[in-house]
C-alpha positions in Angstrom: 152.8 29.8 161.0 152.5 32.6 163.8 152.3 36.4 162.1 152.8 36.9 157.5 152.8 38.6 154.8 149.7 36.7 153.1 148.8 33.7 153.3 148.5 33.8 149.4 152.0 35.0 149.4 153.6 31.5 151.5 151.8 29.2 149.5 152.7 30.2 146.5 157.0 30.7 147.5 156.7 27.4 148.5 154.5 26.3 145.9 157.3 28.4 143.6 160.0 26.1 146.5 158.2 23.0 144.9 155.3 22.0 147.3 153.0 20.1 146.3 149.2 20.7 145.8 146.8 20.5 148.6 149.3 23.1 150.3 147.4 25.0 152.7 149.0 27.8 155.3 146.6 29.2 158.5 147.9 32.6 160.3 147.0 34.4 163.6 147.3 37.7 161.6 149.0 38.8 158.7 151.3 42.1 158.1 150.0 42.8 154.5 146.6 40.8 153.4 145.0 42.1 151.2 141.3 42.0 149.2 141.0 42.6 145.4 142.0 44.9 143.9 143.9 47.4 146.0 142.3 47.1 149.2 143.6 45.3 152.4 142.9 43.2 154.4 143.4 43.8 158.9 143.9 41.5 160.7 144.8 41.4 164.9 146.4 38.6 165.7 144.5 35.7 166.8 140.6 37.4 166.0 140.1 36.3 162.4 140.6 33.4 160.9 143.4 33.3 157.9 143.8 30.6 155.1 145.3 29.8 152.5 144.9 26.9 150.0 147.4 25.9 147.1 145.3 23.9 144.1 146.4 22.2 140.8 144.3 24.1 137.3 142.7 27.4 135.9 142.2 29.3 138.0 137.8 30.0 137.6 135.0 31.8 139.4 133.6 27.9 140.1 136.4 27.8 142.8 135.6 31.4 144.0 131.9 29.5 144.3 133.2 27.0 145.8 135.0 28.8 148.5 132.3 31.3 149.0 129.2 28.9 150.0 131.6 25.9 152.0 132.4 29.1 153.9 129.2 30.7 154.4 128.2 27.3 155.1 130.6 26.2 157.9 130.0 29.3 159.4 126.6 27.7 159.4 127.3 24.7 160.7 129.3 25.5 163.7 126.9 28.8 164.4 124.2 28.7 163.7 123.0 31.3 160.8 124.8 32.3 157.5 126.3 34.9 156.4 125.4 36.0 153.1 127.6 36.0 149.4 128.0 39.8 148.1 129.2 39.4 144.2 131.6 38.0 143.3 133.5 36.6 147.2 132.9 38.4 150.0 130.8 37.4 153.1 128.2 39.9 154.6 125.3 40.6 157.8 123.5 43.0 155.7 125.2 45.5 154.8 128.9 45.0 156.7 132.1 42.5 155.5 133.3 39.4 158.1 135.0 38.2 155.6 136.0 37.5 151.8 137.7 35.1 149.2 140.8 36.3 147.3 141.5 33.2 144.1 144.8 34.4 142.4 145.7 32.6 139.9 150.0 31.9 138.6 152.7 29.3 136.8 154.8 27.7 138.5 156.7 24.8 137.3 154.8 25.1 133.9 151.5 25.1 134.5 149.1 26.1 136.2 148.2 26.8 139.8 145.8 28.7 141.7 145.9 30.0 145.1 142.9 30.7 147.5 142.9 32.9 150.0 139.9 33.3 153.1 139.9 35.7 155.8 137.2 35.5 158.4 136.2 37.6 161.5 136.3 36.1 164.6 136.4 37.5 168.2 136.2 41.6 166.8 133.4 42.9 169.1 132.2 46.0 166.8 134.7 48.9 168.6 137.4 47.4 167.7 137.6 48.2 164.5 139.5 50.0 163.4 137.1 53.8 162.2 138.1 53.3 158.5 135.5 50.1 158.7 133.4 50.6 161.0 130.0 50.8 159.8 131.1 48.1 157.4 132.8 45.0 158.6 132.0 43.1 161.3 132.6 39.2 162.4 131.0 36.8 164.4 131.2 37.9 167.2 130.0 42.0 166.7 126.5 39.9 165.9 126.2 37.8 168.7 127.6 33.9 167.3 130.1 32.7 169.3 132.8 31.6 166.9 134.8 28.7 166.7 138.4 28.3 167.1 140.7 28.5 163.2 141.3 24.9 163.8 138.3 24.2 163.6 136.6 26.2 161.2 139.6 24.6 158.9 138.0 21.4 158.8 134.5 22.3 158.8 135.0 24.4 155.6 137.3 21.8 153.8 134.7 19.0 154.9 132.8 20.8 153.1 135.1 22.0 150.2 134.5 18.1 149.9 131.1 17.5 150.0 130.2 20.4 147.0 133.0 18.7 144.9 131.1 15.9 144.2 128.0 17.1 143.9 129.4 18.9 140.2 128.9 22.2 139.2 124.7 23.0 138.1 124.8 22.9 142.5 127.3 25.5 143.2 126.1 27.7 141.3 122.4 26.7 142.3 123.4 27.3 145.7 125.4 29.9 144.9 122.5 32.3 144.0 120.8 31.0 147.5 123.4 32.5 149.1 124.0 35.6 146.8 123.3 38.8 148.7 120.5 41.5 147.7 119.2 39.4 145.4 116.0 41.0 143.7 117.2 44.2 144.9 118.1 47.5 143.5 121.6 47.7 143.8 124.1 50.2 141.3 127.9 48.8 140.2 130.1 51.6 139.9 133.0 52.4 136.4 134.2 51.3 135.4 132.2 48.7 134.4 133.0 46.1 132.2 130.0 44.7 130.2 129.5 41.1 127.7 129.1 41.5 124.3 129.5 44.4 124.8 132.4 47.7 125.8 133.5 48.5 128.9 131.0 51.0 130.0 132.2 54.7 131.8 129.3 55.3 134.1 126.7 53.8 136.4 125.2 51.1 136.2 121.5 51.0 137.7 119.7 48.2 138.3 117.7 44.9 139.8 120.1 42.3 140.9 119.3 38.8 139.6 122.1 36.9 140.1 125.0 35.6 139.4 125.6 33.0 136.1 127.8 30.2 135.9 130.8 32.6 134.1 130.5 34.5 137.3 129.1 37.2 135.7 126.5 39.7 137.8 122.8 39.0 135.9 121.4 43.3 136.4 117.9 44.4 134.6 118.1 47.8 134.0 115.8 49.5 131.9 113.7 46.0 130.6 117.5 44.8 129.6 119.0 41.4 131.4 123.1 43.2 131.8 125.5 40.8 132.5 128.4 42.4 134.3 131.8 41.0 133.9 133.6 43.8 136.7 132.6 46.3 138.2 132.8 47.5 142.4 129.0 46.5 143.9 127.4 49.6 145.4 124.1 48.5 147.4 121.6 51.1 147.8 119.9 52.7 150.5 117.2 49.6 149.7 119.1 47.4 149.6 120.4 47.8 153.3 116.9 48.0 155.2 
């Protein structure tokens, strides 16, 4: 497809209309692309990889880890350099975001489904990003890589997904943690914060990022304690961005 409001929306509409599992929609531009929460996903025609996958089953963090690691590996295979994964679902070079995964669950035809959207900035130069994104956004081209075409990138991503599906979750989560950006560095988590085993925290959490659990929790060491953050906005402190 050329232009859609959102590839995630298009997959959901088609599944609700009777399409089967395994549906993949790829577009050259989105008019209403979005990220987590109320974040928007900006794109210009022909310079992004924009694709969504329709799958049966209940959405879990394992699916986010599967697609995040597969996309990072596919970029490494095709371009020679892998982006890191910023918890929970961003692809980053340093502190600049080059891509992201948006996974959403829904019900259709009396059963659970999920749609997993992937957005990766391919051919933008740094000056092409809107002012609000400059210094925070990156593309494969802006970090000195030669971006592949969207169709070729899709082929390799799907190959990498199949490879990881055969390895099992234990290997998948090891790889996710190996690719995790800022591990061992000081970070902060902005409120509202949900902590496993505790009530929601309204204050800023500062600590050392130790990893991500199999449940998808951010593991932070703070004041000698290990805290598992279920949800919150990860903030990179200056020491972590050097």
